[in-house]
C-alpha positions as CSV (number, residue, x, y, z in Angstrom):
1,M,0.0,0.0,0.0
2,I,1.2,3.5,-0.8
3,E,-0.2,6.8,0.3
4,H,-1.0,9.2,-2.5
5,F,-2.0,12.9,-2.1
6,F,-4.2,14.7,-4.7
7,M,-6.8,17.5,-5.0
8,C,-10.5,16.6,-4.8
9,P,-12.2,17.5,-8.1
10,H,-15.2,18.8,-6.1
11,C,-13.9,20.9,-3.2
12,W,-10.2,21.3,-4.4
13,Q,-8.9,20.3,-0.9
14,E,-5.8,18.2,-0.8
15,I,-6.7,14.7,0.5
16,S,-4.8,11.4,0.6
17,M,-5.7,7.8,0.0
18,L,-4.0,4.5,0.5
19,L,-3.6,2.7,-2.8
20,D,-3.2,-1.0,-3.2
21,S,-0.1,-1.3,-5.4
22,A,-0.9,-4.9,-6.3
23,Y,-2.8,-4.1,-9.5
24,S,-4.3,-1.3,-11.7
25,Q,-8.0,-0.5,-11.0
26,T,-10.9,1.9,-11.3
27,Y,-13.1,2.5,-8.3
28,V,-15.2,5.1,-6.5
29,E,-14.4,6.7,-3.1
30,D,-16.0,9.5,-1.2
31,C,-13.9,12.6,-0.5
32,E,-13.0,12.7,3.2
33,V,-13.7,16.5,3.3
34,C,-16.8,17.2,1.2
35,C,-18.1,13.5,1.0
36,N,-18.8,13.8,-2.8
37,P,-17.9,10.6,-4.9
38,I,-14.6,10.6,-6.8
39,E,-13.9,8.1,-9.6
40,L,-10.3,7.0,-9.3
41,Q,-8.2,5.4,-12.0
42,V,-4.9,4.0,-10.8
43,G,-2.2,2.3,-12.7
44,F,0.7,0.3,-11.4
45,D,3.6,-1.4,-13.0
46,D,5.9,-3.6,-10.9
47,G,4.6,-2.0,-7.7
48,E,5.3,1.6,-9.0
49,L,2.4,4.1,-9.5
50,T,2.4,4.9,-13.2
51,S,-0.9,6.7,-13.6
52,F,-3.5,8.4,-11.4
53,E,-6.6,10.2,-12.2
54,A,-9.3,11.5,-9.9
55,R,-12.5,12.9,-11.4
56,E,-16.1,13.7,-10.7
57,I,-18.5,10.9,-11.5
58,G,-19.8,11.3,-15.1
59,Q,-17.0,13.6,-16.2
């Protein structure tokens, strides 16, 4: 697991999430500040974070 910091696409506050570095995935998490849903796309290669995108649902 790695901790990754990013800006919420809803409230623009910096938040952090623990990411499972075992595989690439797309999933939805709620912002810990404003509680709005964020779609996360994470890519890993050999345990290294290679891509990360956080966006509003439906964007």
